[in-house]
C-alpha positions, 0 to 999 in steps of 0.5 A, a space after each residue: 813102823 805102822 802105816 798110821 801112828 797116833 801117839 800121846 795125843 791130848 786135847 783140851 777146850 779150855 779147862 775140859 780135858 777131852 783126849 787124854 793121851 791116845 795111842 794106837 797104830 794101823 797098817 795099811 788096809 786095816 779098818 778100825 772102828 771106834 765105839 763109845 758113848 757121846 762125849 767119849 772123845 771119839 768125834 775129837 779124835 778124828 778131827 785132830 787125825 784130819 787136822 780139823 783140830 790141832 792136839 795139844 800134844 802128841 805125834 801123827 804119822 802116816 806111811 813113815 812121814 810125821 805129819 804132826 809133832 807137838 815139839 815143832 813149830 806151830 804149823 801154817 794154814 797152808 801147811 795144815 790144808 796140805 797135811 789134811 789131804 792125807 785124809 778123806 772125811 765123811 761127815 755125819 752131815 753130808 755137807 754137799 754144795 747144794 748149788 752144785 749137781 752131784 758130779 760137780 760136787 765130787 770134781 770141785 775139790 780135785 779141780 781146785 787142787 790141780 788147776 787153781 794158781 797153776 800156769 796151764 794152757 787152755 788144752 791142759 786145763 781141758 784135759 785135767 778137767 776131762 780126767 777128773 770128771 772121769 774119775 768122779 763118774 767112776 767113784 759115783 758108779 763105785 758108790 752106785 750112783 752113776 745115774 745121778 750124776 746131773 742131779 742136785 742134792 735136794 733131788 736125792 735121799 739122805 742115803 744118796 746124799 751120803 754116798 756122794 760124800 763118800 765119793 767126794 772124799 775119795 776123789 782126792 785119793 786120801 791115804 786114809 779114809 775117815 767116817 764120823 758116824 756116817 749113818 747117824 743122820 739117816 733113817 734106819 731104812 737108809 742106813 743099810 745102803 750106806 753101810 754096804 758102800 763102806 763094806 764094799 770100799 774095803 780092800 788090801 790097800 784102802 785104810 779106813 776109820 769108822 766112828 760108829 754106833 752100828 754095833 753089828 757093823 763094827 763087829 762084822 767088818 772092822 779088823 780092829 776096835 777101840 772102845 773109848 770112855 772119858 777121853 781115853 782108849 778103855 779097850 783096844 783089840 780085835 772085834 772078837 776080843 772087844 765084843 766077845 770077851 771084853 776085859 773092862 767093866 765099862 766096855 761090858 756095861 756099854 755093850 750090854 746097853 747098846 746091844 740092848 738098844 741097837 
């Protein structure tokens, strides 16, 4: 069994069928790039994988654990929150809390998860908070922001804010790190710094899914590429296969237009 298994995912909104039977799998440490035109279902697929949307049918498993099966009873909100922790999601918009500094933005979720609602002594709470802050500082150093821990989001560039969002997504140590068009809200000159951080995050045990319109990035960093069109996986393979020898006419047309207008 593969590390991530996605089987037969369908999703409709009203009468509009957005996902029409999505199947793919990933091994631990792989980077998957998902490309395609707007409206092809890329973001909806990512939201279903992250339990921000509930698929109508299908199955999702991570490391042998079935997280979603449409044949089972509906999941409660608490169960969905717990399953969501297997994934970290970096949004198009940064979604940082403007009232908190950088360190607090990164450490907030781990603090809530490890401390809130638990019977702990003051000493235990203090020690846990210190461990969380130390880890948050380490993650901020990883994304090149060790000197910005006390700054607020409004004091950062868009690229810096997105790097804080990446550190925040890493803070809960997710099994799979997901990016939804992480550079779409950035000026071109800031795009490179975010893509560089994502490249540097690629390790043998960090599994990543990146929905992107950056074709050169997808070709240079991804182990596998999915091209989506009209709610289905139109093409799936290695970057050399998808970019170098596409079989689908839709893929060929999309790539010609994308490479003409990067």
